[in-house]
ZAMARGU-4260 file (C-alpha; in steps of 0.2 Angstrom, whole numbers, plus 5000, padded with zeros to 4 digits):
<rodrens>
0) 5000/5000/5000 | 5014/5012/5005 | 5023/5008/4988 | 5007/5012/4979 | 5005/5029/4987
5) 5023/5033/4983 | 5020/5028/4965 | 5005/5039/4964 | 5013/5054/4972 | 5030/5053/4963
10) 5024/5062/4947 | 5017/5076/4958 | 5033/5077/4967 | 5043/5079/4951 | 5031/5092/4945
15) 5032/5102/4961 | 5051/5101/4959 | 5052/5108/4942 | 5060/5125/4943 | 5069/5138/4931
20) 5086/5145/4934 | 5091/5163/4935 | 5110/5167/4934 | 5121/5181/4928 | 5136/5193/4933
25) 5132/5210/4940 | 5145/5224/4936 | 5146/5242/4937 | 5146/5255/4923 | 5164/5250/4919
30) 5162/5232/4918 | 5170/5229/4936 | 5161/5214/4945 | 5152/5219/4961 | 5153/5208/4976
35) 5140/5207/4989 | 5125/5212/4979 | 5109/5207/4989 | 5096/5198/4978 | 5079/5195/4986
40) 5065/5185/4979 | 5049/5176/4986 | 5055/5179/5004 | 5072/5171/5000 | 5089/5178/4995
45) 5107/5176/4989 | 5122/5187/4986 | 5135/5189/4972 | 5152/5181/4974 | 5169/5190/4971
50) 5167/5188/4952 | 5149/5196/4953 | 5141/5179/4949 | 5125/5174/4956 | 5112/5159/4953
55) 5096/5154/4961 | 5080/5145/4956 | 5062/5151/4954 | 5046/5141/4951 | 5038/5139/4934
60) 5022/5146/4928 | 5023/5161/4941 | 5029/5179/4939 | 5043/5182/4952 | 5049/5199/4956
65) 5068/5200/4960 | 5077/5215/4968 | 5095/5218/4966 | 5102/5230/4979 | 5119/5236/4986
70) 5123/5250/4998 | 5134/5259/4985 | 5123/5257/4970 | 5105/5260/4964 | 5093/5247/4966
75) 5087/5236/4951 | 5070/5227/4950 | 5067/5213/4937 | 5052/5202/4934 | 5054/5184/4928
80) 5040/5172/4921 | 5046/5154/4917 | 5034/5144/4907 | 5045/5129/4908 | 5061/5122/4914
85) 5074/5134/4907 | 5088/5146/4911 | 5087/5165/4912 | 5103/5175/4910 | 5102/5192/4917
90) 5118/5203/4920 | 5112/5221/4925 | 5125/5235/4927 | 5122/5245/4943 | 5124/5264/4943
95) 5133/5272/4958 | 5122/5281/4970 | 5133/5297/4968 | 5131/5297/4949 | 5116/5306/4943
100) 5106/5296/4929 | 5110/5306/4913 | 5097/5298/4903 | 5084/5284/4903 | 5088/5271/4890
105) 5073/5260/4885 | 5080/5244/4877 | 5070/5234/4865 | 5070/5216/4871 | 5067/5211/4853
110) 5083/5217/4846 | 5090/5199/4845 | 5074/5193/4837 | 5076/5207/4824 | 5094/5201/4819
115) 5101/5218/4826 | 5118/5218/4835 | 5118/5230/4850 | 5136/5237/4853 | 5140/5245/4870
120) 5145/5263/4869 | 5159/5261/4882 | 5167/5248/4870 | 5167/5261/4856 | 5175/5274/4867
125) 5189/5263/4873 | 5193/5252/4858 | 5209/5259/4849 | 5212/5260/4831 | 5218/5271/4817
130) 5201/5277/4815 | 5193/5274/4832 | 5175/5275/4833 | 5159/5265/4829 | 5166/5259/4812
135) 5182/5253/4820 | 5171/5241/4831 | 5161/5235/4816 | 5176/5229/4807 | 5179/5217/4821
140) 5162/5209/4817 | 5161/5194/4805 | 5155/5199/4788 | 5161/5216/4789 | 5178/5221/4782
145) 5190/5235/4776 | 5208/5234/4771 | 5211/5253/4773 | 5214/5258/4791 | 5213/5276/4786
150) 5195/5274/4780 | 5179/5273/4790 | 5170/5265/4776 | 5166/5246/4776 | 5160/5232/4766
155) 5147/5220/4772 | 5144/5202/4766 | 5151/5206/4748 | 5143/5223/4746 | 5152/5239/4743
160) 5154/5256/4753 | 5138/5263/4744 | 5127/5249/4750 | 5126/5253/4768 | 5113/5264/4777
165) 5118/5275/4791 | 5105/5284/4802 | 5108/5296/4816 | 5092/5299/4826 | 5082/5291/4812
170) 5089/5303/4799 | 5100/5296/4785 | 5117/5304/4783 | 5128/5305/4768 | 5147/5306/4764
175) 5156/5317/4752 | 5156/5311/4734 | 5173/5314/4727 | 5184/5307/4740 | 5197/5295/4732
180) 5207/5288/4746 | 5206/5285/4765 | 5218/5298/4770 | 5206/5311/4762 | 5192/5305/4773
185) 5196/5313/4790 | 5182/5311/4802 | 5167/5300/4802 | 5150/5309/4803 | 5146/5299/4820
190) 5153/5308/4835 | 5158/5294/4847 | 5155/5305/4863 | 5137/5310/4858 | 5131/5292/4856
195) 5117/5284/4867 | 5113/5268/4857 | 5121/5258/4843 | 5112/5245/4833 | 5119/5236/4818
200) 5111/5224/4805 | 5121/5215/4792 | 5107/5209/4782 | 5089/5204/4781 | 5083/5220/4790
205) 5066/5227/4792 | 5055/5237/4780 | 5056/5253/4791 | 5074/5255/4785 | 5078/5262/4768
210) 5083/5255/4751 | 5101/5248/4752 | 5107/5231/4748 | 5119/5227/4763 | 5117/5234/4780
215) 5110/5246/4792 | 5119/5256/4806 | 5107/5265/4817 | 5114/5278/4830 | 5104/5287/4843
220) 5112/5303/4851 | 5108/5305/4870 | 5099/5319/4879 | 5109/5325/4894 | 5101/5331/4910
225) 5116/5338/4919 | 5132/5348/4915 | 5147/5338/4908 | 5163/5342/4898 | 5173/5328/4890
230) 5190/5332/4882 | 5201/5319/4872 | 5218/5323/4866 | 5231/5313/4856 | 5245/5315/4844
235) 5231/5313/4830 | 5221/5327/4836 | 5207/5330/4849 | 5189/5332/4853 | 5178/5342/4866
240) 5160/5337/4870 | 5149/5349/4880 | 5132/5344/4888 | 5120/5352/4899 | 5101/5355/4902
245) 5091/5370/4905 | 5074/5376/4910 | 5070/5362/4923 | 5077/5349/4911 | 5066/5354/4897
250) 5080/5359/4886 | 5095/5348/4883 | 5111/5353/4874 | 5124/5342/4867 | 5139/5350/4857
255) 5154/5341/4850 | 5170/5348/4842 | 5183/5337/4834 | 5200/5340/4825 | 5211/5327/4817
260) 5227/5327/4808 | 5233/5311/4799 | 5251/5316/4796 | 5257/5304/4809 | 5250/5289/4799
265) 5255/5296/4781 | 5273/5299/4787 | 5274/5281/4791 | 5270/5276/4773 | 5283/5272/4759
270) 5279/5289/4749 | 5289/5304/4755 | 5277/5319/4755 | 5274/5336/4762 | 5257/5333/4769
275) 5247/5343/4782 | 5228/5337/4781 | 5216/5346/4793 | 5199/5338/4797 | 5187/5348/4808
280) 5169/5346/4812 | 5156/5353/4824 | 5140/5344/4829 | 5125/5349/4840 | 5110/5340/4846
285) 5097/5350/4854 | 5080/5344/4862 | 5066/5354/4869 | 5051/5347/4878 | 5036/5358/4875
290) 5024/5348/4886 | 5022/5329/4890 | 5016/5325/4872 | 5027/5336/4861 | 5046/5337/4859
295) 5057/5346/4846 | 5074/5341/4841 | 5088/5348/4831 | 5103/5339/4824 | 5116/5350/4815
300) 5133/5347/4808 | 5147/5357/4799 | 5163/5349/4793 | 5178/5355/4783 | 5191/5344/4776
305) 5206/5352/4768 | 5219/5340/4760 | 5235/5347/4753 | 5246/5334/4747 | 5264/5336/4738
310) 5272/5319/4735 | 5291/5319/4733 | 5297/5301/4731 | 5291/5284/4732 | 5301/5268/4734
315) 5292/5251/4734 | 5299/5234/4734 | 5288/5219/4729 | 5288/5202/4720 | 5296/5186/4727
320) 5313/5182/4735 | 5318/5174/4719 | 5312/5188/4708 | 5312/5205/4718 | 5307/5221/4710
325) 5308/5239/4715 | 5298/5254/4709 | 5306/5271/4711 | 5296/5287/4707 | 5300/5305/4708
330) 5286/5317/4709 | 5283/5336/4705 | 5267/5345/4708 | 5254/5345/4721 | 5235/5341/4725
335) 5223/5353/4734 | 5206/5346/4739 | 5193/5354/4750 | 5177/5345/4756 | 5164/5356/4765
340) 5147/5349/4771 | 5133/5356/4780 | 5119/5346/4788 | 5103/5351/4798 | 5088/5342/4803
345) 5073/5348/4813 | 5061/5334/4820 | 5045/5334/4831 | 5040/5320/4841 | 5021/5319/4846
350) 5015/5306/4858 | 4997/5306/4855 | 4994/5293/4869 | 5004/5278/4877 | 5001/5268/4861
355) 5003/5281/4847 | 5018/5291/4842 | 5020/5302/4827 | 5037/5309/4821 | 5040/5323/4808
360) 5057/5327/4801 | 5063/5340/4789 | 5082/5339/4784 | 5094/5347/4772 | 5112/5341/4767
365) 5124/5351/4756 | 5141/5346/4751 | 5153/5358/4741 | 5169/5349/4735 | 5184/5354/4725
370) 5197/5342/4719 | 5212/5350/4710 | 5229/5342/4706 | 5243/5342/4694 | 5256/5329/4698
375) 5270/5323/4686 | 5279/5307/4690 | 5295/5299/4682 | 5297/5281/4687 | 5309/5267/4685
380) 5304/5249/4687 | 5319/5237/4689 | 5325/5220/4694 | 5334/5219/4711 | 5350/5209/4713
385) 5345/5195/4724 | 5362/5186/4724 | 5369/5187/4741 | 5387/5185/4736 | 5386/5199/4723
390) 5394/5216/4726 | 5378/5224/4720 | 5366/5214/4732 | 5350/5223/4735 | 5353/5236/4721
395) 5343/5238/4704 | 5353/5229/4691 | 5341/5230/4676 | 5327/5242/4671 | 5311/5233/4665
400) 5301/5249/4663 | 5305/5268/4662 | 5292/5281/4659 | 5283/5296/4666 | 5265/5302/4667
405) 5255/5318/4671 | 5239/5318/4680 | 5228/5333/4680 | 5211/5337/4687 | 5199/5352/4690
410) 5184/5343/4697 | 5170/5353/4707 | 5154/5346/4714 | 5139/5354/4723 | 5125/5343/4730
415) 5109/5349/4739 | 5098/5335/4746 | 5082/5340/4755 | 5069/5329/4763 | 5053/5328/4773
420) 5046/5313/4781 | 5033/5307/4793 | 5033/5291/4803 | 5020/5284/4815 | 5020/5270/4827
425) 5004/5261/4834 | 5005/5248/4848 | 4991/5237/4853 | 4996/5225/4866 | 5008/5213/4858
430) 5005/5220/4841 | 5014/5235/4833 | 5011/5244/4817 | 5024/5256/4809 | 5022/5266/4794
435) 5031/5281/4785 | 5032/5291/4770 | 5047/5302/4764 | 5049/5315/4750 | 5066/5319/4744
440) 5074/5331/4731 | 5092/5330/4725 | 5101/5343/4715 | 5118/5340/4709 | 5130/5351/4699
445) 5146/5342/4694 | 5160/5348/4683 | 5173/5335/4678 | 5189/5339/4669 | 5202/5325/4672
450) 5215/5318/4661 | 5231/5308/4661 | 5246/5308/4649 | 5258/5293/4649 | 5275/5292/4641
455) 5286/5276/4641 | 5303/5275/4634 | 5300/5291/4624 | 5284/5286/4616 | 5267/5293/4621
460) 5255/5279/4625 | 5240/5281/4615 | 5222/5277/4621 | 5218/5259/4618 | 5203/5263/4607
465) 5214/5273/4595 | 5215/5267/4577 | 5234/5268/4576 | 5242/5261/4592 | 5257/5251/4587
470) 5271/5260/4596 | 5285/5259/4597 | 5286/5249/4581 | 5278/5263/4571 | 5280/5281/4577
475) 5265/5292/4577 | 5268/5310/4572 | 5251/5317/4577 | 5247/5328/4593 | 5249/5320/4610
480) 5233/5312/4616 | 5229/5309/4634 | 5228/5290/4639 | 5212/5295/4649 | 5202/5310/4646
485) 5185/5313/4655 | 5177/5330/4653 | 5158/5333/4657 | 5147/5345/4665 | 5131/5338/4673
490) 5116/5346/4681 | 5104/5333/4688 | 5088/5333/4698 | 5081/5318/4706 | 5064/5317/4715
495) 5060/5303/4726 | 5045/5297/4735 | 5046/5282/4746 | 5036/5274/4760 | 5034/5258/4770
500) 5022/5249/4782 | 5026/5234/4793 | 5018/5224/4807 | 5026/5215/4821 | 5019/5204/4834
505) 5026/5195/4850 | 5017/5180/4856 | 5018/5162/4862 | 5017/5145/4853 | 5013/5134/4868
510) 5027/5137/4880 | 5039/5144/4866 | 5041/5162/4863 | 5039/5168/4845 | 5041/5185/4836
515) 5038/5189/4818 | 5038/5205/4807 | 5032/5208/4789 | 5032/5224/4779 | 5034/5231/4762
520) 5043/5247/4755 | 5039/5256/4739 | 5051/5268/4730 | 5047/5280/4716 | 5060/5291/4708
525) 5062/5302/4693 | 5079/5308/4685 | 5080/5324/4676 | 5095/5331/4667 | 5097/5347/4656
530) 5100/5338/4640 | 5090/5322/4642 | 5072/5317/4644 | 5067/5313/4662 | 5065/5295/4667
535) 5054/5288/4680 | 5056/5271/4690 | 5047/5262/4704 | 5052/5247/4715 | 5044/5237/4728
540) 5053/5228/4743 | 5043/5215/4753 | 5053/5209/4769 | 5049/5197/4783 | 5057/5190/4799
545) 5053/5176/4811 | 5061/5171/4827 | 5057/5158/4840 | 5064/5155/4857 | 5060/5137/4862
550) 5056/5133/4880 | 5071/5123/4882 | 5083/5121/4897 | 5097/5128/4885 | 5095/5146/4881
555) 5093/5147/4862 | 5084/5157/4849 | 5082/5153/4830 | 5079/5166/4817 | 5075/5167/4799
560) 5074/5183/4789 | 5074/5190/4771 | 5065/5198/4757 | 5067/5206/4740 | 5078/5221/4742
565) 5081/5235/4730 | 5094/5250/4729 | 5088/5264/4718 | 5103/5273/4710 | 5111/5288/4718
570) 5121/5300/4709 | 5137/5291/4708 | 5128/5275/4701 | 5121/5285/4687 | 5137/5292/4681
575) 5147/5281/4669 | 5166/5280/4666 | 5165/5294/4653 | 5157/5306/4666 | 5140/5306/4657
580) 5123/5304/4666 | 5113/5289/4662 | 5095/5292/4668 | 5089/5275/4662 | 5099/5265/4675
585) 5088/5254/4685 | 5088/5249/4704 | 5100/5235/4709 | 5090/5221/4716 | 5094/5206/4728
590) 5085/5192/4737 | 5091/5190/4755 | 5089/5174/4765 | 5097/5174/4782 | 5096/5160/4795
595) 5103/5162/4813 | 5105/5154/4830 | 5110/5162/4846 | 5115/5152/4861 | 5118/5159/4878
600) 5127/5150/4891 | 5138/5151/4906 | 5156/5146/4906 | 5168/5149/4921 | 5154/5156/4930
605) 5153/5170/4917 | 5140/5174/4903 | 5144/5170/4885 | 5135/5170/4869 | 5138/5161/4852
610) 5130/5169/4837 | 5130/5160/4820 | 5122/5166/4804 | 5121/5158/4787 | 5116/5169/4772
615) 5113/5169/4754 | 5110/5184/4742 | 5105/5183/4723 | 5108/5199/4714 | 5101/5205/4698
620) 5102/5221/4687 | 5119/5223/4695 | 5128/5239/4691 | 5146/5233/4690 | 5160/5244/4697
625) 5179/5245/4700 | 5187/5250/4717 | 5203/5261/4719 | 5206/5264/4737 | 5189/5271/4742
630) 5184/5277/4725 | 5170/5267/4717 | 5167/5269/4698 | 5151/5262/4691 | 5148/5255/4673
635) 5130/5262/4674 | 5123/5249/4663 | 5114/5235/4674 | 5122/5222/4663 | 5128/5210/4677
640) 5121/5198/4689 | 5129/5191/4705 | 5128/5181/4721 | 5135/5180/4738 | 5134/5167/4752
645) 5144/5164/4768 | 5144/5160/4786 | 5147/5172/4801 | 5151/5166/4818 | 5154/5176/4834
650) 5158/5171/4852 | 5155/5185/4864 | 5158/5185/4883 | 5168/5189/4898 | 5184/5179/4894
655) 5191/5190/4908 | 5179/5194/4922 | 5171/5210/4920 | 5178/5214/4903 | 5167/5210/4887
660) 5177/5203/4872 | 5173/5193/4857 | 5181/5182/4843 | 5173/5182/4826 | 5175/5172/4810
665) 5168/5174/4793 | 5168/5165/4776 | 5162/5174/4761 | 5161/5170/4742 | 5154/5183/4730
670) 5155/5182/4711 | 5147/5192/4696 | 5144/5188/4678 | 5146/5204/4667 | 5136/5204/4651
675) 5136/5185/4650 | 5155/5183/4650 | 5155/5171/4665 | 5157/5172/4683 | 5172/5181/4691
680) 5176/5187/4709 | 5168/5203/4713 | 5180/5217/4720 | 5174/5213/4737 | 5177/5195/4737
685) 5186/5193/4753 | 5185/5174/4757 | 5190/5173/4775 | 5189/5185/4790 | 5195/5183/4808
690) 5194/5196/4821 | 5198/5197/4840 | 5192/5211/4851 | 5200/5208/4868 | 5200/5218/4884
695) 5210/5214/4900 | 5216/5222/4916 | 5229/5218/4929 | 5221/5209/4944 | 5231/5217/4957
700) 5230/5234/4948 | 5213/5235/4940 | 5215/5253/4935 | 5229/5247/4922 | 5219/5241/4907
705) 5224/5233/4890 | 5215/5233/4874 | 5219/5222/4859 | 5212/5223/4842 | 5217/5209/4829
710) 5210/5208/4811 | 5215/5195/4798 | 5207/5196/4780 | 5212/5185/4765 | 5217/5195/4750
715) 5205/5205/4739 | 5205/5205/4720 | 5219/5218/4715 | 5209/5227/4702 | 5213/5230/4683
720) 5221/5245/4674 | 5210/5258/4665 | 5202/5252/4649 | 5207/5234/4652 | 5197/5218/4652
725) 5194/5214/4670 | 5192/5196/4666 | 5211/5196/4661 | 5216/5203/4678 | 5210/5191/4692
730) 5226/5191/4704 | 5223/5195/4722 | 5232/5206/4734 | 5241/5199/4749 | 5232/5194/4765
735) 5228/5209/4776 | 5235/5206/4794 | 5235/5219/4808 | 5236/5220/4826 | 5233/5236/4837
740) 5237/5236/4856 | 5234/5249/4869 | 5236/5252/4888 | 5228/5264/4899 | 5228/5269/4917
745) 5213/5276/4926 | 5218/5291/4937 | 5200/5295/4942 | 5183/5288/4938 | 5166/5285/4947
750) 5174/5271/4958 | 5191/5281/4961 | 5186/5298/4968 | 5199/5311/4974 | 5195/5324/4987
755) 5211/5334/4986 | 5224/5339/4973 | 5220/5342/4955 | 5212/5325/4953 | 5197/5331/4963
760) 5191/5342/4948 | 5189/5327/4936 | 5175/5314/4935 | 5186/5304/4924 | 5204/5305/4919
765) 5214/5292/4909 | 5231/5292/4901 | 5236/5279/4888 | 5248/5273/4874 | 5242/5265/4858
770) 5253/5255/4846 | 5246/5253/4829 | 5251/5239/4817 | 5262/5231/4831 | 5271/5219/4819
775) 5274/5233/4806 | 5266/5222/4792 | 5265/5229/4775 | 5247/5228/4770 | 5241/5234/4753
780) 5224/5240/4748 | 5226/5243/4729 | 5238/5242/4715 | 5246/5256/4705 | 5248/5250/4687
785) 5264/5254/4678 | 5263/5253/4659 | 5278/5249/4648 | 5276/5253/4629 | 5290/5242/4624
790) 5285/5226/4632 | 5266/5230/4631 | 5266/5223/4649 | 5257/5231/4664 | 5264/5229/4681
795) 5253/5229/4697 | 5263/5238/4711 | 5255/5236/4728 | 5250/5252/4737 | 5255/5249/4755
800) 5246/5256/4770 | 5253/5263/4786 | 5267/5255/4796 | 5270/5254/4815 | 5264/5270/4824
805) 5265/5275/4842 | 5251/5287/4849 | 5249/5295/4866 | 5231/5299/4873 | 5223/5309/4887
810) 5205/5307/4891 | 5196/5318/4904 | 5178/5322/4909 | 5174/5336/4920
</rodrens>
């Protein structure tokens, strides 16, 4: 009888013992673990250990309120509802009691389900790099690459620089048009010290985002509520950020000033130059709350990039150990460029009620660009004596090519882009509707006057399309013709009307949590030029996402997303190699399919996450292009088709307690078929990517911190000379390998306050040293093509990037 009772009660006992687990690591604002945090729940409690780790169990099918408290930090309250046996990972950051809350950040719990990577602002501000900032962090992610440390532009999953959307406070931002090289770029539009939230999607993004093929970077600037002044100084320049609030916190003011000088990097390259670039910008974000429902915001930016460049000599060795070659170039002349941009946007946020919000934005962007240069170069390409026993070892013993060339340009561009848009968000329980419409006008005035004359062994190199081009065997007595000659004067007006609507819902399927989103975009545009009839086009872009978080003991989530994406042409995509505008150019289109898995787990009593994504893109009506440094030139004919597929993996977690780091790996293959000639590698076909972002500190001296940034990319296609058949030039550049390391020492912060001496005036004060390109590896991003009229051969000479550079920094906050 007793055995029968036990058998009858055993299932009930098992059911009663079913519980869920809650665990995590509690840290402060600087990722330092907090010991002794009191955690109370259901009249029970526990505390964190020396590593900030905690773990406890809660009953299933019941909402449990958990309180996290510490005498030195603000209290945090969190509710958990377990629908089955599973593990919750919750790692809050506690704010110090003596630190006023600058802003309230409402985090969207569905970011992971939407395929959006959220990047911590503190990581962006501490990670070192030749161009430190948001883009520098992106380049450590799988699927994101760039072989030019002087550029903030990036390729995502086989796309080019022009295929990435960038938003600041919901407003699309633009770059200058004429920039050719990374050393001309200067500053990214995004000011690191003004950021509140950073979200990034590498593909399969929602319909609320615009019409591009590759990625979305969505930045939100913060709204301060107290005085603050942050100053950063280094051998590369400096920045100052002021913030405060007025009128009982109704008006918030955020202003940033930045200056940068790339001379330190350029002087480490193999070209000797007289070079003094100056990059300056001022940004402001103002927000005024009229009442509880209406708020006005203003975002403004002014930037001035002046690039004065006078090359003197260049000496480049390349080739193999058995057949080393050397290029020596002597220059005369100079280049003077100026890129001036102005941007302003005024928006109004109207909160109708708790469930309805309407935002109206009016913005204007103007860029005025000048590109003037006259540079003459005389070169000698020779074989280097590689015989160790020779008296002339290491010297040029035979010249394979001798020649000269003159490059001339007088290019001017003035672009004005105006837009007005209205967006609305409606929430109804677990449902959410979003819709928006945008009207945009673009006026571009462009004057191109650019030519190149080439001479080799005393013979002028004729353009390849010339009817008589048999030099040096038959002399030509006619006038000298430029090898390349582009002259055009364009005035173009583009009118765009675009809109979207999308629906999202979060619900449950049994005990499994699911989220889905579906939407569609439409885009109409008309291109009008002074000499051609206007052309009108329209595209539709349906998109969808689905994610499920199974009720498993393992914390996993699965996601699939995709759709039909279209990229209507911008100005550069409408302009062909000869400088003329082609209004008939269609939108490039791509079908995206992205499958992902996210697995959260605890290792060494610390939280980790493994993210895996498999993707495929099928592209049609492709506008093929060539890349030279960061300059993209389009064929403007839509005569290609392409594909891209790959795998991205990232392991993110606290490899060191209290310090978030990650390791990423990516595989990519992308090819294109131009006008039915067969598939070849696209200019962005970078097969393997490996990145490490690592942070550490000395256990006995936690104020001494170290940062390591490692990137390895396999070689990109090396491009092709002008007027040549790209199918005959399919060689690749060498692999890109770079490691940057930095150390910093914290003199003052929220956890290290001084009451006497000069340190008492600082909220934060950090000094540091940064060593870029630790191993002094010669990385190339493009080829310079040297032509020899006698042998009819064209040599690809690698253009090497920066060498090892040491930089000192001081960061302070008052």
